[in-house]
Steps between C-alpha positions, in 0.01 A plus 500: 500500500625224270507740204677765708759245613559393140547861394740565786697189406509613138624845601771353722616280213510800269706695752735206552542465125578869458746494789686190380826542314569293192807572289680330215876507561765441234875525543683530169858372488782754454527409131189707431712813551574699184656838440213542253243589766209498255576140403552409865170660601322303229659176624394583857148599398537851645476706181288802586573481873632812672870458576700636792868489407631676814698748290388791718389535860129552430296182455212472254157605625338264747818304576671511839725273706637438845786287628483239775769461770620761531156643434450815297196716447287441193626733229432601140861613454842336502766635734761466224526370146730203446666410171592132472484390134597140576187456709268724301206386287482817291701824514763423763325640807360275774342493844699308761452408865845631586629752749210459740246596235691794350543332159878478515682176421642434845392340827286505707276290272137557587319168556194567285298742293130564439368673190162670540252586224245771561148389400634156408639360175422197287856414397849533650848416381857557616843391385720379783874455545752377759248321724699202627343224705830403663521852647142614555337162547165441332332812366135521604239648268194673643215650302255725685672382820416137431768232463565363152795273571856579398666625184705182517179301439504616139719318249585824320661658808881486489685562825787703360736792538363613165142529374256268680217525246176690470211471745156553351169497689154525349189542710239246403134569444400827662779508757737794545861506614560762770844393620786263418765407757833320457660395830826312553492230767834616641528852629726755333706243311404530134533791260208504253423716199168582332450661161260543208206492739179471298141567602168460326241724656149390581211628293299773669201270531687242705358252748255631757651529846385235750308768692311592183414136439377469859280808450365348181418180686331696778302683233385164367398398851316830544327436169393162630342663803321755283356235272375299796344808658331592172354150474351537846 
């Protein structure tokens, strides 16, 4: 029984480790922006990432989003394209939280947004603009629906009516990023823009799911029983 208990404890620790979420977060100051996107990507460490520039209504494969308050359904398409070169991080087009989630630069300003990544990703980045603390309050960051403080916690974040800087998240170890949420503390008070969204996809042989690890642990336990029975 002692050996079985130790194996069960080991399996629970493996599951807990696989289910935990560890991410390295960097917020680059607005000065990292460059009209030379190749140079900017190199400075941000996102060369080779897939880029969504929001220049058409169809998002890149595996990327979807939904708005929070007023809530919208998760979607892989934009309702409209929005050109706003002063806020853009690449070709002039952006995604905004305006017009109740219709991507127009007018109120009502949706309170938050969640980006979803099918099958998980290992790296995420997004240029932000017009997020202002004096209007929206603190801007919460959630990764995989877990709290990671506020954008304002990072020295690189500039509360501004221009570019705020570039948010970059890297999953650590064998973790995967399945969702990223930005949520203003004050409802419907702050217009925010996102652009040059970057993702690094997970390798096909990514981390085993917690259920798979549990099955492996149970297999080890079963093996322990077999060995003991054989000895008898």
